[in-house]
DRENPA-3360 file (N, C-alpha, C; in nm, 2 decimals, always signed):
BEGIN
1 = MKQYMILT = +0.80/+2.27/+0.16/+0.73/+2.23/+0.05/+0.54/+2.21/+0.06 ~ +0.49/+2.24/+0.00/+0.33/+2.29/-0.04/+0.30/+2.09/-0.05 ~ +0.21/+2.09/+0.06/+0.14/+1.92/+0.06/+0.01/+1.97/+0.02 ~ -0.05/+1.87/-0.09/-0.20/+1.88/-0.08/-0.29/+1.80/-0.02 ~ -0.43/+1.83/+0.02/-0.45/+1.73/+0.10/-0.63/+1.76/+0.06 ~ -0.70/+1.65/+0.08/-0.87/+1.68/+0.07/-0.93/+1.63/+0.23 ~ -1.02/+1.76/+0.21/-1.11/+1.76/+0.37/-1.25/+1.72/+0.31 ~ -1.27/+1.62/+0.39/-1.43/+1.61/+0.39/-1.48/+1.59/+0.54;
9 = CVGKDRPG = -1.61/+1.64/+0.54/-1.68/+1.67/+0.64/-1.81/+1.66/+0.59 ~ -1.91/+1.61/+0.69/-2.07/+1.56/+0.66/-2.11/+1.58/+0.80 ~ -2.25/+1.68/+0.81/-2.29/+1.65/+0.94/-2.42/+1.74/+0.90 ~ -2.52/+1.69/+1.00/-2.64/+1.73/+1.00/-2.65/+1.89/+0.95 ~ -2.74/+1.97/+0.85/-2.71/+2.04/+0.85/-2.79/+2.18/+0.93 ~ -2.69/+2.30/+0.92/-2.72/+2.38/+1.05/-2.59/+2.53/+0.94 ~ -2.71/+2.63/+1.00/-2.61/+2.75/+0.94/-2.46/+2.77/+1.02 ~ -2.35/+2.79/+0.98/-2.18/+2.81/+1.00/-2.13/+2.70/+0.98;
17 = IADDVSTL = -2.14/+2.57/+0.91/-2.06/+2.45/+0.93/-1.98/+2.53/+0.80 ~ -2.00/+2.56/+0.66/-1.90/+2.65/+0.63/-1.80/+2.68/+0.67 ~ -1.82/+2.81/+0.80/-1.75/+2.91/+0.84/-1.66/+2.79/+0.92 ~ -1.68/+2.73/+1.01/-1.68/+2.65/+1.11/-1.54/+2.52/+1.02 ~ -1.53/+2.52/+0.91/-1.43/+2.40/+0.79/-1.35/+2.53/+0.80 ~ -1.39/+2.64/+0.74/-1.27/+2.73/+0.67/-1.19/+2.83/+0.76 ~ -1.25/+2.85/+0.90/-1.23/+2.89/+0.94/-1.07/+2.83/+1.03 ~ -1.09/+2.68/+1.07/-0.99/+2.57/+1.08/-0.89/+2.57/+0.96;
25 = LFEHHANI = -0.91/+2.58/+0.89/-0.79/+2.59/+0.77/-0.74/+2.76/+0.76 ~ -0.83/+2.85/+0.79/-0.77/+2.96/+0.78/-0.64/+3.01/+0.93 ~ -0.70/+2.95/+1.01/-0.61/+2.98/+1.13/-0.49/+2.95/+1.12 ~ -0.49/+2.78/+1.02/-0.34/+2.75/+1.06/-0.27/+2.75/+0.89 ~ -0.36/+2.88/+0.83/-0.27/+2.90/+0.75/-0.25/+2.83/+0.61 ~ -0.40/+2.76/+0.59/-0.37/+2.65/+0.47/-0.43/+2.73/+0.36 ~ -0.43/+2.70/+0.25/-0.51/+2.76/+0.16/-0.59/+2.65/+0.06 ~ -0.71/+2.72/+0.06/-0.84/+2.64/-0.01/-0.80/+2.63/-0.16;
33 = EDSRMAVM = -0.75/+2.53/-0.22/-0.70/+2.58/-0.33/-0.88/+2.51/-0.45 ~ -0.98/+2.45/-0.42/-1.08/+2.38/-0.49/-1.16/+2.28/-0.36 ~ -1.34/+2.35/-0.40/-1.43/+2.33/-0.26/-1.54/+2.29/-0.34 ~ -1.63/+2.21/-0.27/-1.77/+2.17/-0.31/-1.84/+2.16/-0.18 ~ -1.96/+2.21/-0.19/-2.04/+2.21/-0.04/-2.17/+2.18/-0.11 ~ -2.28/+2.11/-0.01/-2.40/+2.12/-0.06/-2.46/+2.10/+0.09 ~ -2.58/+2.08/+0.05/-2.71/+2.02/+0.17/-2.75/+1.86/+0.10 ~ -2.76/+1.79/+0.14/-2.83/+1.69/+0.05/-2.89/+1.60/+0.19;
41 = GGRFSVMI = -3.04/+1.55/+0.15/-3.13/+1.46/+0.24/-3.10/+1.51/+0.43 ~ -3.05/+1.64/+0.40/-3.08/+1.71/+0.56/-2.95/+1.69/+0.61 ~ -2.87/+1.65/+0.58/-2.72/+1.65/+0.56/-2.61/+1.80/+0.54 ~ -2.50/+1.87/+0.55/-2.38/+1.93/+0.50/-2.31/+1.86/+0.49 ~ -2.25/+1.85/+0.30/-2.16/+1.76/+0.30/-2.02/+1.90/+0.21 ~ -1.94/+1.86/+0.31/-1.81/+1.92/+0.21/-1.70/+1.91/+0.15 ~ -1.64/+1.91/+0.06/-1.49/+1.80/+0.01/-1.44/+1.95/-0.02 ~ -1.32/+1.94/+0.04/-1.24/+2.10/+0.01/-1.11/+2.00/-0.02;
49 = LFSCTKDQ = -1.01/+2.07/-0.13/-0.91/+2.05/-0.15/-0.83/+2.15/-0.10 ~ -0.70/+2.16/-0.03/-0.65/+2.25/+0.05/-0.49/+2.18/+0.05 ~ -0.38/+2.31/+0.03/-0.26/+2.30/+0.03/-0.21/+2.37/+0.18 ~ -0.13/+2.34/+0.20/-0.03/+2.34/+0.32/+0.10/+2.28/+0.35 ~ +0.17/+2.33/+0.42/+0.30/+2.30/+0.49/+0.31/+2.17/+0.59 ~ +0.36/+2.11/+0.58/+0.38/+1.95/+0.70/+0.36/+2.01/+0.84 ~ +0.44/+2.11/+0.90/+0.36/+2.15/+1.00/+0.25/+2.18/+1.01 ~ +0.18/+2.26/+0.93/+0.04/+2.33/+0.95/-0.02/+2.19/+0.93;
57 = LKKIRVDM = +0.02/+2.13/+0.86/-0.05/+1.98/+0.83/-0.15/+1.91/+0.98 ~ -0.01/+1.93/+1.03/+0.01/+1.86/+1.22/-0.05/+1.88/+1.28 ~ -0.06/+2.01/+1.27/-0.15/+2.10/+1.36/-0.27/+2.10/+1.32 ~ -0.33/+2.14/+1.14/-0.48/+2.10/+1.14/-0.50/+1.96/+1.17 ~ -0.41/+1.87/+1.15/-0.48/+1.65/+1.23/-0.54/+1.71/+1.36 ~ -0.44/+1.75/+1.46/-0.46/+1.80/+1.59/-0.59/+1.88/+1.61 ~ -0.64/+1.99/+1.54/-0.71/+2.05/+1.59/-0.86/+2.02/+1.49 ~ -0.85/+1.89/+1.42/-0.97/+1.86/+1.36/-1.05/+1.85/+1.43;
65 = NRLEKVGL = -1.07/+1.75/+1.53/-1.13/+1.72/+1.69/-1.28/+1.82/+1.70 ~ -1.21/+1.96/+1.67/-1.29/+2.10/+1.74/-1.43/+2.03/+1.63 ~ -1.41/+1.99/+1.50/-1.47/+2.00/+1.41/-1.59/+1.86/+1.45 ~ -1.54/+1.76/+1.47/-1.64/+1.66/+1.53/-1.71/+1.72/+1.68 ~ -1.67/+1.83/+1.72/-1.73/+1.80/+1.82/-1.85/+1.90/+1.78 ~ -1.83/+2.01/+1.68/-1.98/+2.02/+1.65/-2.08/+1.97/+1.55 ~ -2.02/+1.81/+1.59/-2.11/+1.74/+1.47/-2.10/+1.67/+1.37 ~ -2.01/+1.70/+1.33/-1.90/+1.67/+1.18/-1.80/+1.53/+1.18;
73 = EVSLHEAD = -1.86/+1.45/+1.07/-1.80/+1.35/+1.03/-1.68/+1.38/+0.96 ~ -1.54/+1.40/+1.00/-1.41/+1.43/+0.92/-1.33/+1.30/+0.92 ~ -1.29/+1.34/+0.79/-1.21/+1.22/+0.72/-1.06/+1.35/+0.60 ~ -0.96/+1.25/+0.64/-0.84/+1.35/+0.56/-0.77/+1.29/+0.47 ~ -0.78/+1.32/+0.37/-0.66/+1.25/+0.23/-0.56/+1.32/+0.18 ~ -0.49/+1.22/+0.13/-0.40/+1.32/+0.02/-0.41/+1.31/-0.06 ~ -0.36/+1.39/-0.16/-0.41/+1.45/-0.28/-0.31/+1.49/-0.37 ~ -0.28/+1.49/-0.50/-0.13/+1.57/-0.55/-0.18/+1.69/-0.63;
81 = DPASQKAE = -0.05/+1.82/-0.59/-0.08/+1.89/-0.64/-0.13/+1.90/-0.78 ~ -0.18/+2.01/-0.83/-0.32/+1.98/-0.91/-0.21/+2.03/-1.05 ~ -0.15/+2.11/-1.02/-0.06/+2.16/-1.11/+0.04/+2.07/-1.19 ~ +0.05/+1.94/-1.13/+0.17/+1.86/-1.13/+0.05/+1.76/-1.24 ~ -0.10/+1.78/-1.27/-0.18/+1.66/-1.30/-0.12/+1.73/-1.52 ~ -0.05/+1.59/-1.54/-0.11/+1.64/-1.66/-0.23/+1.59/-1.75 ~ -0.29/+1.67/-1.83/-0.38/+1.65/-1.90/-0.35/+1.56/-2.04 ~ -0.44/+1.43/-2.04/-0.43/+1.36/-2.19/-0.53/+1.46/-2.26;
89 = PALPLIVE = -0.46/+1.41/-2.40/-0.59/+1.52/-2.51/-0.70/+1.48/-2.46 ~ -0.79/+1.56/-2.47/-0.97/+1.54/-2.51/-1.02/+1.63/-2.54 ~ -1.16/+1.59/-2.59/-1.27/+1.67/-2.60/-1.34/+1.69/-2.49 ~ -1.37/+1.80/-2.42/-1.49/+1.83/-2.35/-1.61/+1.80/-2.39 ~ -1.72/+1.74/-2.29/-1.84/+1.69/-2.34/-1.92/+1.73/-2.21 ~ -2.01/+1.78/-2.26/-2.09/+1.86/-2.16/-2.28/+1.82/-2.13 ~ -2.33/+1.70/-2.04/-2.44/+1.73/-2.13/-2.54/+1.72/-1.97 ~ -2.68/+1.75/-2.05/-2.79/+1.80/-1.91/-2.90/+1.65/-2.00;
97 = VTAMDHPG = -2.98/+1.58/-1.87/-3.02/+1.53/-1.91/-3.16/+1.56/-1.77 ~ -3.26/+1.55/-1.83/-3.40/+1.56/-1.79/-3.47/+1.45/-1.80 ~ -3.55/+1.41/-1.66/-3.66/+1.27/-1.69/-3.76/+1.30/-1.60 ~ -3.85/+1.19/-1.59/-3.92/+1.20/-1.45/-3.82/+1.08/-1.41 ~ -3.82/+1.13/-1.24/-3.71/+1.01/-1.22/-3.75/+0.87/-1.21 ~ -3.67/+0.80/-1.20/-3.67/+0.62/-1.23/-3.52/+0.59/-1.19 ~ -3.50/+0.48/-1.13/-3.37/+0.42/-1.09/-3.28/+0.39/-1.21 ~ -3.17/+0.39/-1.21/-3.09/+0.38/-1.34/-3.04/+0.46/-1.40;
105 = IVQKVVRI = -3.05/+0.61/-1.43/-3.07/+0.69/-1.50/-2.89/+0.73/-1.47 ~ -2.82/+0.73/-1.42/-2.68/+0.76/-1.34/-2.63/+0.63/-1.40 ~ -2.67/+0.55/-1.34/-2.59/+0.44/-1.38/-2.58/+0.41/-1.47 ~ -2.68/+0.39/-1.63/-2.65/+0.39/-1.72/-2.61/+0.44/-1.82 ~ -2.60/+0.59/-1.78/-2.54/+0.72/-1.88/-2.38/+0.67/-1.83 ~ -2.33/+0.72/-1.68/-2.16/+0.68/-1.66/-2.11/+0.50/-1.73 ~ -2.24/+0.43/-1.73/-2.16/+0.30/-1.79/-2.12/+0.35/-1.91 ~ -2.21/+0.37/-2.00/-2.18/+0.43/-2.18/-2.06/+0.48/-2.15;
113 = LRSYDVNV = -2.03/+0.63/-2.06/-1.91/+0.64/-2.05/-1.83/+0.60/-2.04 ~ -1.76/+0.48/-1.96/-1.68/+0.39/-1.92/-1.64/+0.34/-2.03 ~ -1.75/+0.26/-2.07/-1.72/+0.15/-2.19/-1.61/+0.20/-2.34 ~ -1.63/+0.41/-2.35/-1.55/+0.43/-2.44/-1.42/+0.55/-2.34 ~ -1.42/+0.51/-2.20/-1.25/+0.50/-2.12/-1.32/+0.70/-2.15 ~ -1.41/+0.78/-2.12/-1.44/+0.87/-2.10/-1.45/+0.91/-1.92 ~ -1.34/+0.97/-1.92/-1.35/+1.03/-1.78/-1.47/+1.15/-1.74 ~ -1.52/+1.10/-1.60/-1.64/+1.21/-1.57/-1.55/+1.28/-1.47;
121 = LALNTQVS = -1.55/+1.44/-1.44/-1.47/+1.55/-1.39/-1.59/+1.56/-1.31 ~ -1.72/+1.61/-1.33/-1.82/+1.63/-1.25/-1.88/+1.59/-1.27 ~ -2.04/+1.57/-1.18/-2.15/+1.51/-1.15/-2.24/+1.58/-1.04 ~ -2.32/+1.61/-1.15/-2.46/+1.66/-1.03/-2.56/+1.64/-1.04 ~ -2.65/+1.55/-0.90/-2.80/+1.57/-0.97/-2.88/+1.60/-0.87 ~ -3.04/+1.62/-0.85/-3.14/+1.68/-0.81/-3.24/+1.64/-0.87 ~ -3.32/+1.60/-0.76/-3.50/+1.59/-0.80/-3.52/+1.65/-0.74 ~ -3.63/+1.72/-0.85/-3.68/+1.87/-0.80/-3.88/+1.82/-0.83;
129 = QAPLSGAP = -3.94/+1.86/-0.78/-4.11/+1.89/-0.86/-4.13/+1.92/-1.00 ~ -4.20/+1.87/-1.09/-4.19/+1.89/-1.23/-4.33/+2.04/-1.17 ~ -4.34/+2.14/-1.26/-4.37/+2.28/-1.19/-4.55/+2.26/-1.21 ~ -4.61/+2.15/-1.30/-4.73/+2.18/-1.27/-4.80/+1.99/-1.25 ~ -4.73/+1.91/-1.26/-4.79/+1.80/-1.22/-4.73/+1.74/-1.04 ~ -4.63/+1.85/-1.01/-4.55/+1.80/-0.90/-4.48/+1.65/-0.89 ~ -4.49/+1.61/-1.03/-4.45/+1.49/-1.03/-4.30/+1.47/-0.96 ~ -4.17/+1.39/-0.93/-4.06/+1.38/-0.94/-3.97/+1.42/-1.02;
137 = LFNLDLEA = -3.88/+1.49/-1.11/-3.83/+1.55/-1.18/-3.70/+1.58/-1.16 ~ -3.58/+1.45/-1.27/-3.42/+1.41/-1.20/-3.40/+1.48/-1.33 ~ -3.31/+1.57/-1.26/-3.21/+1.63/-1.32/-3.04/+1.61/-1.28 ~ -2.94/+1.58/-1.43/-2.83/+1.55/-1.40/-2.73/+1.68/-1.52 ~ -2.68/+1.63/-1.44/-2.57/+1.74/-1.53/-2.37/+1.71/-1.55 ~ -2.33/+1.72/-1.62/-2.25/+1.58/-1.62/-2.11/+1.71/-1.71 ~ -2.00/+1.69/-1.66/-1.89/+1.76/-1.75/-1.78/+1.61/-1.72 ~ -1.74/+1.57/-1.89/-1.68/+1.48/-1.89/-1.53/+1.56/-1.99;
145 = AVPAGTPI = -1.41/+1.43/-1.96/-1.32/+1.42/-2.14/-1.32/+1.34/-2.18 ~ -1.36/+1.35/-2.30/-1.35/+1.23/-2.39/-1.21/+1.22/-2.49 ~ -1.16/+1.10/-2.44/-1.03/+1.08/-2.52/-1.01/+1.10/-2.67 ~ -0.89/+1.18/-2.65/-0.85/+1.26/-2.84/-0.90/+1.13/-2.96 ~ -0.89/+0.98/-2.89/-0.86/+0.89/-3.04/-1.03/+0.83/-3.02 ~ -1.11/+0.90/-2.97/-1.22/+0.85/-2.94/-1.36/+0.98/-3.03 ~ -1.43/+0.90/-3.06/-1.44/+0.96/-3.18/-1.63/+1.01/-3.08 ~ -1.64/+1.14/-3.06/-1.71/+1.18/-2.96/-1.81/+1.17/-3.04;
153 = SQVKAVLE = -1.87/+1.19/-3.16/-1.99/+1.16/-3.24/-2.06/+1.05/-3.22 ~ -1.95/+0.95/-3.20/-2.04/+0.83/-3.17/-2.07/+0.81/-3.02 ~ -2.05/+0.87/-2.90/-2.03/+0.84/-2.74/-2.17/+0.93/-2.76 ~ -2.21/+1.05/-2.86/-2.33/+1.13/-2.85/-2.43/+1.04/-2.90 ~ -2.41/+0.95/-3.01/-2.48/+0.85/-3.08/-2.56/+0.77/-3.02 ~ -2.49/+0.73/-2.89/-2.52/+0.61/-2.78/-2.59/+0.65/-2.66 ~ -2.53/+0.77/-2.63/-2.61/+0.85/-2.53/-2.75/+0.85/-2.58 ~ -2.75/+0.92/-2.68/-2.89/+0.97/-2.73/-2.98/+0.84/-2.76;
161 = DLAADMNL = -2.90/+0.72/-2.83/-3.00/+0.58/-2.83/-3.06/+0.54/-2.68 ~ -2.99/+0.57/-2.57/-3.00/+0.55/-2.44/-3.11/+0.68/-2.42 ~ -3.15/+0.80/-2.43/-3.19/+0.91/-2.43/-3.36/+0.83/-2.47 ~ -3.36/+0.77/-2.62/-3.51/+0.74/-2.64/-3.55/+0.61/-2.57 ~ -3.46/+0.52/-2.54/-3.47/+0.41/-2.46/-3.58/+0.42/-2.33 ~ -3.49/+0.52/-2.26/-3.55/+0.57/-2.08/-3.62/+0.68/-2.14 ~ -3.65/+0.74/-2.23/-3.73/+0.84/-2.20/-3.67/+0.97/-2.13 ~ -3.54/+1.02/-2.20/-3.48/+1.12/-2.13/-3.44/+1.24/-2.20;
169 = DLVFR = -3.45/+1.35/-2.13/-3.43/+1.45/-2.25/-3.28/+1.55/-2.21 ~ -3.23/+1.50/-2.34/-3.08/+1.51/-2.34/-3.05/+1.61/-2.43 ~ -2.94/+1.70/-2.36/-2.87/+1.77/-2.44/-2.76/+1.82/-2.42 ~ -2.66/+1.89/-2.49/-2.54/+1.89/-2.52/-2.46/+2.02/-2.53 ~ -2.39/+2.08/-2.41/-2.36/+2.20/-2.44/-2.21/+2.23/-2.51;
% end
């Protein structure tokens, strides 16, 4: 019977981390189902959902010290079979926000979504330099699921009010 696990790793960025982690799972015949990997603040972060048998998992647990020996902080967490997850009826909401960087943008956006029981499925942020001025420019990309009984137009209107108050460029896709 398949088991689903989430492996997280963080370590100083260097070439080969993705290879180290995927090789460990491959050598134990685990299947990578879903993953996110990114460099943030000079650290490479890995989050992988994988499936394997109980016997394979025992071997992976024993062999995880290989990743620690190459400088990664590693943790393993039980997960559910993605196919067993019942999706509640919902409307997709995809939002892009761009603004001059300042604290509170993420918190205020997700607080509004929470107040409407909107489930955040993915959220990515990045600070870059504005093309002409070089000022810090904040970018947020968010994918969410609005419950079927919640008026999506109301959620969008409240987000638009926030954008006006905080001088955010807000785009719905």
